[in-house]
C-alpha positions, 0 to 999 in steps of 0.5 A: 535703792528702789523706794517703791519695792524691795530689793535683794533676797532673803533667807526666810526660815523654811517650813517642812516643804517648799515655801511657795513664793506666790500663787495668783490665779490665772488662766482659764481656757484654751482654744489650742487642743492637746496635741498628744492625747490619744483615744486609748481606753480612758477607764483603764489605768496601769496597776504598776509602772511598766519598764521603759521598753521600746514598744511602750515609748513608741506607743506613747510617741515620746522618747523615754527618759534616760535616768542618771545623776541630777544637776549640781545643787546650789552651793551649800545645799545638798540633794538626796542621793536616792534621786535620779534625773533625766531630760525630756525634749518638748516643743517650744510651741505645741502648734509647731511640734516639729519646730524648736525644742526645749529641755524639761528636767525630770526627777524620780524617787523610786519608792513603789513596791513591786506588786503594790504599785499603782502608778506614779505621782507627779509633784509640783510645788507652785511658785509660780516658777519654783523648781521641783526636782527636789520635791519628791525627796521633800515630800517622801518623809511626810508620806506613809508607807501605803502611799510610798508603796503605791507610787514612784514620786516624780518631780520636774522643773517646769519649762523655763525654770531652773534646769529646764531651758532657764529663761532670763530677762536680765532684771537688775533686781533678781528676786520675785519680791522686787516685782511686788509694786508697793506704792510710795509712802503717800500712795502715789504709783507714779514710780510703779508705772515707770518700773512696770514698763521698764521691766516689760521692756527689759523682758521684751528686749532680752528674752524676746518673743519666745517667752510667750510660749512659757505658759501654764497651758504649755507646762501642762502639755509638757506634763503629758509628755512626761506621762508618755515618756514614763509609759503611763496611761494615766498619771496622778498629781499633787500640786501646791499653790500655783501648782493647783492651777497647773493641775486644773489646767492639765485635768481640763486638757487631758481628762482621760489621762488624769488619775488621782489629783490632790490640789492643796492651797488653791487658786480660782481658775475662773479669775484672770491673774489681775483680778485674783491678785487684787480681789484676794490678797488683801483679805488673805493677809487680813485673815492670816495676820492675827495668828502672828499678832496673837503670838506677839501679844502673848510675848509682850513682856519681851517683844513690847509690840502690844498686849492684844492682836489689835495693838500689835497690828497698830504697832506693825502698821506704824512701823511699816509706814515709818520704814516707807518714809525712812528706810534703815540700813541692815547691818552687815548687808548692802540692803535697806529695810523699807516698808515693802521689804518688811511686808514681803518678809512678813508675807513669806513667814506667814506661810508656815505656822512654825515661822510665826514665833521667829516672825514676831522676833523679826518685827521686834528687831525691825522696830529696834533697828528703826530706833537705832537700838538693836540688841545682840538678839536682834542682830542674830535675828536679822542675820538669819532673815537676811542670809544670802540664798545661793542659786543653782549653778548655771541658773540665772539669778533672775530666773524665777522672777523672769518666769513669774512674769512670763506666767502671770503676764502670758497666761491671760491679758491684764488691763492696760490703763495706768489710771485704772490701776491708780484708782483701784490702788487707792481703794485697796489701800484703804480697805486692806492697810496690811498690803498697802495697796500693792495687790491692786497696783500696776504690774509689768503685765500692763505693758506685756504683749498679748498672750499667744493663746486664749486661756484654758477653760477649767470645767467640771467635765471629767471623772470624780477624781480631785481632792481640794485641800484648803486652809481657812486662813491662807495668806498666799492662796486665800480661802476664796480661791479654794471655794472658786476652784471647787465651784469650777470643778463641781461634783468631780471634786471633794472640798476639804475645809481646814480650820487652820492658818498657813499655806499648807494643809497636809501634814500640818496638824489635821488628822482629818485632812491627812486621813482623807488625803492618804485614803484617796491616794491609796484606794482611789476613793474620794470622801462621799461629801465635802469635809470640814476639819476642825481637829488641828493640833499645832506641831 
């Protein structure tokens, strides 16, 4: 077992939508211009989606999508029968549009009403590298009739992900969590350096040079090909987590093609990935963790983790350190519960408010497991947490981890000096004990080849058409990311600040935020000024 990072996959209890695995920040700017943007009137947008006529697709310069059945879902899961799917051919390298092609899988949930339809709403769940074919069906139940009447919902698997020419490095540990570089119990990063280089070498040897074309900028270009294939002059977009950065990049490359944009749980486009991770994740966890600790403290009579936030936090840190030094076998699985795995499960379950109670039950079960005194209730909790997560047929087990690396390493160059990572990790470890120095540690990106192009420069240019939704206590994309994105977009955006915890804003208890979101999507009018929403009621 790798002792400096966790192995295996966990079946984390889900929230109401997609649980974004990560959202680091990322690239900012490109010397590569958008190949497909034309000069049609940017002020006009379609009042409804036109049929996929030959004339429309010729005008767009892209073949239409032929709708049919969707790919088979993972074993034990189902897919909404109302969804239809199709595939679009796009260039692997947009600098060589006549060269090699890859497939992008697209889905559609036809919800718009004739006579009321404004256009289509393209959706992305983030990740990085989460598939999005099922996102229209996941989002539809949360949206009012006014929005559903106005838009057909469009999902897609980003290039390289799931059913869009899936990529694989052949990684031994296939989960994204296995990439998180937690230092050894004594703070050493020696083994992290070895593992980072091994992962980078494995990707270079297995996936080869083509992986450098699987970037956020090229995914944004794919989005514009989707727009063209749908016969739309403009496209509206809702991006969550990493999808906010993808949306900001699209908006910067295709200002005249962007209609109404919702960005929820945001990353700062002014920071490259390395700085976003190191600068924000520790604080984000420190801001969010007390919400869960308060839940545990209120149940101290049954959980015995402490009767205050401070005491629960000390108990948790002591348990994590103990598991760093002496992992314990999880009954009924081949996995050992170590400090990194405890922290990764905690990170994931902090994304949603409704998973805070089961998270505290997991902490108790983990403590009892370390003591060798698990109860039947503990066993039930552990069985749920460590349930196997099936993969979709035909998709490599390490697909998301591979594309996570491709995006975070290929969007912008990382520092290469291991000594600088060691120093930064030691400082971060002291400042933010909940993350144990992991965010500042060395990743495979330190040994990655130079990116294929410069990052896209996200600016305030363009129309006033973007609504930014941001929670105060978001451990995945912390508050500072939303502030940074709003600064980058300036007066072209409105910032909705919500006094809530967790990774999702819309449909998470704030009528104020929901009203602003629905109003913008249905009327196209942003609030006159930034909003502060303090009306959250937990569901």
